[in-house]
N, C-alpha and C positions, 0 to 999 in steps of 0.2 A: 329919680324914677326913670327919666329918659335914658340915662347912662345904663341903668340896670336892664331896661327894656332892650337895649342894644348889645347886651352881653358883657358889660364891663364888670370884671371880677372884684375890682376895688370898690365899686359901688355896692355890689352885693355884700362884701365884707363889712362895709359901713352900716348897711341896713341890718345885717345880722347882729352886729355889736349893739346897735341901737335898740333892737326889739327882743333880743334873745332872753334876757332875764325877765322882762315883763310878760312875755308868752309863757315862760316856765311857771311863774307864780300864778298866772291865769289858769294854766292846765292843772297844776298840782292841787288846786282847790277841788277839782272833780275826781282825779284819779288816785290821789293819796299815796302815790308811789314815785319815788325819785327816778327810778329807771324808766317807768312808763312816761313820766313828764318829759324827761330828756329825749326819749325816743319820738314823742309826738312833736316836740320842738324841731328836732332834726328833720322829721317827715314834712313839717310845714315849710321849712326853708328849701327842701328838695323840690316840693311842689312849686314854690315861688320861682325857683330857678328854671324848672322845666316849663313853666307857663309864663315866663317873663315877657314874651312877645305879645301876650294877650292883656297885659296890665294896662288899665286905663289911667293914664297920667292925670286926668281931670277929676277922678273920684278919689275917695278917701282910701289910701293904701292901708292905713291902720285898720280900717273896718274890713278890708279885704283879707288882711293878715289874720285878724282875730276870728273871722268867720271860718277860715280854713282850720285854725286851731280848734275851734269849737266843734266843727264837723268831724275832725280827726279824733277828738276826745270822745265824742258820742259813739263813733264807730268802734273805738277800742272798748268802751264800756259794754256795748252790745256784744262784741266778740267775747269778752270775759263772761258775761252772763250766759251766753250760748255754751261756752266751754264748761262752765259750772253746771249748767243743766245736763250737758252731755256726761260729765263726770258723775253727777248724781244718778243719772240713768244707768250708767255702767255699774255703779255701786249697787243699785237696786237689782239689777240683773244678777250680779254676783251673789247677793243675799238670797235671791230666789233660787238660784242653782244650788246653793249650800243648804237650803231649807230641807229638801228631801233627805239629805244625809242625817240631819238632826232628827227628823221624823222617823227615819228607819232605825236610828239608834235607840230612840225612845220605845218604838215598837218592839225592838229586839229585847230590851230590858224587861218590858212588860210580859212578853211571851216567855222569856227565860224564867221569870219569876212564877208565872202560872204553871209552867212545866215542872219546875222544882216543887211547887205546892202539890201537884198531882203525884209526883214521884214519891213525896213524903207520905201520901195516903196509901201507897202500895204496901203489901206485907213486907216485913223485913227481908225475907228471902227474895221476893220479886225485886225489891230495891237493889239488893246486892247483885243479882244476876243482871238486871238492866244496866247498872253502872259499869259492871265488868264488860258487858257487851258494847255499850255505846260510848263510854268514856275512855275505857282502856283498849277497845277494839279487839277484844278476845273473841275467838270463834266459839261455837257451842261446845265443841269437844274440849277446847282448852278450859272453858269455865267448868265443865263437868269434871275434869281431872282436878282442877284447883279446889273445887268444893266437895269432891268425892260424891258426885251425883251421876245419874245416867244422862246421856245426851238428850234423850227424849224429855226427861224432867226439866232440863234447862230450857229446851225448846218450848215446852208447855208453859213454864213461868214467863218467858219472853212473850209468847202469844197473848197470854192473859194481861200482862202489863201493858202491851201495846194496844190491846183492845180497850182496856180501861182508859188509857190516854186518848185514844180516838174518840170514844164516846163522851168524854168530858171537854174536848176541844172542838170548836166549830171547824169546818172544812178549811177555811182560810188559815187558821192557826196551825192546823195539822199539816198543811202543805209547808208552812214555814218551818215547823219542827223537823219534818223530814229533810227539808233543804239544809237546815243548820246541821243536823246529824250526818248528812251525807258529805257536806263540803267544808265543815269546820271542825 
């Protein structure tokens, strides 16, 4: 111990060889990972070398060594628990951020279903004109030419269809319908 305390590398190597495996088996019982156990053993001997001047040659060196190993092991375990909590937290944030997309998709499908039900309740001519207007994007004049109707008749059928949809959907759903038809 006196040689180690004075910076003798050969004394350090002797102590390392004497305690290395015992420390490893002591640490592996707690961390259950070869890499972590090896890292802690290396850390313990680095601390011994860095603090060699403070070693008390009259007290138990073995006790000193295993106390450092125990404290390093507990520190690593705490660090891993914190990392796990942090990763769990990040995962929960990610789930929370993805949740609105799922809700929006469910709402979209419900809304789409409801609109399709209401369209099915329209007269066959209103359904045809509504689909040509909203799904194919044809103008009143184009629909009139295709169906051999006047532009005013097409316009009246569309007004009636939209009025029916509006009266059977609440305001929030109606806004969604308008949004969907305008942008999708």
